[in-house]
N, C-alpha and C positions, 0 to 999 in steps of 0.2 A: 256695245263694248263692255267687256267683262273686267271687273276689278276683284282680283283674287288675293286673298291674304293667307299667309301661313303663320299661325300663332297657336300655341298650345302649352299646357302644363301649369303654368303659374300666372298670377295677375301681372307679374313683371313683363311678360310677353303679351298678354291679352289685352290689357288696358290701354297700352299705346296703339295696338292695332284696331281695336274697337273705336277708339277716339278718332283716328284718321277716317275710318270707314263712315262714321257719323258726319264727319266734316265734309266728305265727298257727297253725301245725301243732302246736306245743307246747301251745297253748291249746285244741286240739280241732278246728281247721279241717282238713278233709281235703285232702291234697296234690292230689287230683284236682280240687278246686274252685278250684285256683290256676292262672293261666296267665300267662305273660310275653309281652310283644311286643317284638321287637328286630329287629336287622338281620343283618349277616353277619360281625360281628366277635368279640370275646371271648364274647359271650353264647352263640354256637353251642356252645361247649363248658361254659362255666361253669353255665349254667342246667340243662342235662340232668343234669350231674354232681351238681347240688344236688338232683335228684329232681323237677324241675317241667317242665311242658309249655312249650315255646317255639313261638310262632307268628312266623315270619320275614317281615318286610315289605320290600318293595323300595323302600328310602329311603336317602338319604344327607344329609349336612349341608350347610348353606348355605356357599358359599365367600365369604369376606369381601372378597376382592379381585374386580375385574371378571373374570368367567369365563363362557365359553359353557355350562359345566356347569350354571350357575344357571337358564338358560333353561327347562329342562324341569322344574324342581323343583316349581312349582305343581301341574302335572299328577300328578307322583309322589306328592305329598302327598295329593291328592284320592284317587288310587287306593289308597294305603295306608290312609287313613282309612276308606274303603269296606270294605277287608278286615277292619279292626278291627270296625267296625259289624256287619258280616255275621257275624263270628265271635261277638261278644257277644250278638247277637240270638238265637243258638242255645243260650244258657246261662241259668240262673237269674240274675236281675238281681242285681248287687252294687255293688261300687265299683272305680274305677281309681285306682292310686297311681302317679304318674309322678315320676321322679328326674332330670329334666332331660336334655339332649342331644337330638340330631336327631329321635329317635323320639317325643319328648313331643308335638309338635305333631299329627301324624297320629293318634296314639293318643288324645289328648285330643278331637280333633274327632269321631273314630269313637265314642268312648265317650259323648261328650255326645249324639251322634245317636241312640245306642241307650238313652238314658235313665239312664246311669250317672253318679252324682256323682263328683267328681274330687278327690283330695287331691294336693297338690304338695309335693315336698321339694326343697329347695335345699342342696346340700352345701357350697358355696363361700360365702365371705364376700361376693363380688361376684356377684350372680345372673347366669346365663347368658340368652341371648336367648330360648331356648325357654321357660324358666320365667317370664321376664318377660311374655311373650304368654299363656302357659297360665294364669296366676294369675287372669286375667279371667273364667275359666270355673270356678274352683276353689271348692269348699265350704269347704276349709280349706287354708292355706298354712303349711308348717313350714320352718324354717331351722336351720341348725347353729351359727351364730355371731351374737353380739349385733349386730355391724356390719350385718348384713342386714336386721334387723328394720325400719328406717326406709325400706329400699330396695324392699320389696314390700309391697303393701297388705294389711292384716289379718295379717301375719306373726307366727307364734307360734315362740318359741325352744324347740327340743327337743334340739339336738345332732345328731350323726351316728350313725345306727344302726351298731353294730359287730358283729363276730363275738363269739359267746358267750365263747370264751376271753380275748378282750380286754376285754368288758363285765364279765366276772367275774375279772378278772386277779389272779393270785396270785403276788406276788413271791417266794415260797418256792420258785419254779420254777428259781431261779437255779443251784443247784448241778447239777441235772440238765441244764439248758441249757447250762452251761459244759462239762460232761462230753461232752454230745452233739456239741458243735463241736470237741472235742479241745483245749480251752484250759486254762490254768492258773488255778485258782480264786483263787490269791493275786495276780494281776496285774489292774491296772486295764485295762478293755476299752473302746476307741473302736469303736462300731458305726457303720457307713456304709451308708445306704439311699437310693437315688435313685428309689424307686417300683418297682412291679412290673416295669417294663421297664428299669429302671436310668436313670442320668443320666450321659451321657458326660463332661460338664464335671466333675462331681464325681469320676467315676472317674480322670480325667487328673490332677486336683489331688492326690488321694490317692496316686497312683503317684509324684507328684513329691515329696511330703513324707513318705511312709511311713518312709523310712529314719530321719528325725529322731525320729518317734514310737517306733519300734521300739528304737532305740538308747538311748532314755530308759527302756527297761524295760517299756513298755506292749504291749498286744496290740491287733490290729485285726480286727474281725468284718466282713467286707465283702460285702454283697449287690450284686452287680454289675449284675444284669440278664442275661438269657440271651445277648443278642447280644454282650455285652462280655466275657463271663466268660473265655474263652480267653486274650484279651490281657492281662487283669489277672492272671489266675492264673499266666501265665508269669513275670510280674515278682515274684509272691509265693512262687513254688515253693520258693526257698532258705530261707525263714524260716518255721518252724512257728507262729510267734506271729502270722502274717498269714494268717488263714483266710478263703478266698473262696467263696461259694456263688453260683450263677447266680440262684437264685430261692428264697424262703422262703414255704411254704404255712402255716407256723404262726408268725406273727409275734410271738405272745406269747413264744416261745423266744428270739427276737432281742432283745426289749426286756429280758427277764429277764436275759440274758447281758451287755448293755451298760450301762456305768457313765455313758456320755456318747454322744449319738448326733449324727452329722452327716448331714443330709438336705436334701432339698428341702421345700417348704412346702405340698404337696398337702393337700386338705381332710382326707382320711382319715389321712394321716400325723400332721397336728397333733391330730386327735381322738384317735388312738391313743397319741400321746405324752402328752397330758394325761390320758387314762383310765388309763394305766399308771404316771403320775408319773415319766416319764423326762426328764431335763434334755437340752437339745439345743442345738446350733449349727445354724441353718437358713439355707439359700441359696436364696431364692425364685426360681422361673423367671421370667426377665424377658420375660413375655408376657402377653397376655390382660388388659390394663389393670391390670396389677399385682396381680391377684386373690391370688396366693400370699403375697405380702407382707401382705395384709390378713387372709388366713387365720391368720397367725402373730401378729397384732397383740395380741389379748387375752393369749395366752400369754407374750408379751414383756412387756407391761404388768404382769403378775403376777410376772415375774422368773423364769420357767420356762424361757426360752430367750433366745439372742442372735441376732439377725438380721443376716446379712452379705450385702450386695448382690452380685450377680454380678461387677460391676466392680470389687469390693474383695477378691476371694478370695485375693490374695497375702497378706492379713492372717491367713488361716486357721492356718498353721503356728504362729505365736506364740500366737494366741488358744487354739487347742486344747491346746497344751502348757501354758498358763497354767491352763486349767480342769482338765486331767487331774491335775495336780500338787496341785490344792486340793480335797481330798475334802469338807471342810466346805462349801464353796461349791456343789459338785455336789449335797450333801444339801439345801441350802436351795432350790436350783433345783427339785429333784425335788418337795419339799413344795409349792413355788409352783405348779408345773405341774398338780398334782393338784387344786388349789383351783379351777381352771377346767375340769376334766374333767367330761364328762357320760356316764358309763357306763351310765345307765339310759335312754339314747336310744332304744334298740331297743324296750324295753317301752312307752315313751311313745308313739312313733309307732304301734306296733301298737294301742294304745288309742284313738287317733284314728281309725285306719282302722276299726275295730269300731264306733265310735260313728257314723261317718258311714255305714257300711253298714247299720246298724240304725235310723237316723233315720227 
C-alpha cells in the first residue's frame, strides 16, 4: 500500500507531513511505501534527509496580483497532475495526504485520477486557496484550529502534527538546554523566534530594545534566521547574556530554555507554544487576510499569549519588561497555553490516514 504526501515550499507544510510519515513508519509502514510530491524548494533537502522519496513536480503557486506568470499555470497544473497520476499508477494503491500550498491541486487531481482517496490537512486558522479547492475531492478534511472548522465542509479538529520531541515535550530539558546555549540558569530568559527563516521586523525591534532587557538582568535567546544572523550577532557580541543562533533544528531546546517567547504567529509556532506550555507575546505577520492573528486567537482567549499588532510594536519593550518581571503571571500563562495544546495531533492524523487507506 502506498502512502503519498503532498507538501512543499515551507516548514509549515513540510514539518507536519514528515511528522505523520514518521509516525506511520513507527507503526510498521515501510519507508519505501511512502512518497512525497513537491517542487523545488525546502522539500528538496528536508524530505530526503527524513529518509523518504521525493518526486519533484514542475509547478509554482498562483500570483495573487495580475501577472503573465499565471497564464501558463493551468497547463503546468495538468502536466504535474499527469506526473502524479503516472507515478501512483505504478504503485500499490493507497492514500494521498495533502498539506496545502501550491502542490496540493496537481497532487490531488493526479491522485484522484489514479483512484486514491485524499486526506486534506489545513495548518492555519484561515484555510489557503489550495485546500479550499481540494476539500471538494477529500475523503476527510482535518484542521489545526477551532476557527477553521466552520470554514471547510466536513472539517475535523485534530491540531497540527508536530515533531516527536515537541509532541512528547519534557520541561525537565531546561537545565541541559540552558547549559547548551551557554546561559545562566538563574536568569529569566526571553526567547525570540521569527520562524525558520527569521523575521526581519522582529530582529530590528529586539536590536532596538535589547539593552533595556539586558540591563534589567534578563537574558535573550535569539533565533535570528540564517540570512539575518551576522547583522544581529554583531550587535550582541559584547554581551554574553544575548545568545544568537541562525537556526534551531531542535526547537524543544529553545522552548525549554525560554521563560517567555516573542514570536510571529505562524501555525506551527502557535501549535508548538501550546504543546510545550510556553507563554508568549506574538506579533502576527500583517499579510494573508490576517491568518496569523487568527492562529493565535484561541491561545490568547485562554490567556496563554498576548497579541501585539505590527503597527503597535513600539509597545513591546514595556510589555516584555512587565511580563519578565512577573514570574507568577508567566506561570499562569504557561498553564493557560497548555490547555489549548494538541500534542497528540500527529497520532490522530496518522489514525485518519490509516483509516482512509484501509477503507
